C-alpha positions in Angstrom: -194.1 -111.8 16.0 -190.8 -111.8 18.0 -189.1 -108.6 19.2 -186.1 -107.3 17.3 -182.8 -107.7 19.0 -180.7 -104.7 19.9 -177.7 -103.8 17.8 -174.3 -104.8 19.3 -172.8 -101.3 18.5 -174.1 -97.8 19.1 -173.2 -94.4 17.7 -172.2 -91.9 20.4 -171.4 -88.2 20.3 -168.2 -87.0 21.9 -168.4 -83.4 23.1 -165.4 -81.2 23.4 -164.7 -80.1 27.0 -163.3 -76.8 25.7 -167.0 -75.8 25.4 -166.6 -74.8 21.7 -169.6 -76.8 20.5 -167.4 -79.1 18.4 -168.2 -82.8 18.6 -167.1 -86.1 17.0 -169.3 -89.1 16.3 -167.8 -92.6 17.0 -169.1 -96.1 17.2 -168.6 -98.2 20.3 -169.9 -101.6 21.6 -173.2 -101.3 23.5 -171.7 -103.2 26.5 -168.5 -101.1 26.6 -167.7 -98.3 29.0 -168.5 -94.7 28.0 -165.8 -93.1 25.8 -163.4 -90.4 26.7 -160.3 -89.4 24.7 -157.9 -86.6 23.9 -158.5 -85.4 20.3 -157.7 -82.2 18.3 -160.4 -79.5 18.5 -160.0 -77.2 15.4 -161.9 -74.3 17.1 -159.3 -73.8 19.8 -156.5 -75.5 17.8 -155.4 -77.8 20.6 -155.8 -81.3 21.9 -158.6 -81.4 24.4 -160.6 -83.9 26.3 -163.8 -85.3 24.6 -166.4 -87.0 26.7 -169.4 -89.0 25.6 -172.7 -87.1 25.8 -175.5 -88.7 27.7 -178.5 -89.4 25.5 -181.8 -88.0 26.7 -184.1 -90.4 25.0 -187.5 -92.0 25.8 -188.0 -93.6 29.2 
């Protein structure tokens, strides 16, 4: 039986750099660069930088 191919897109978690614990989930291409964007954080009620969290999965 052949191996399954990997999906072209992956779901990633963007963590607020205001350290409020707020996060957003987005979908990006697997081959794309890690996401970073300015979005609204409702906890601090401001636009803050959101960075993609590194996934600590299996090795």
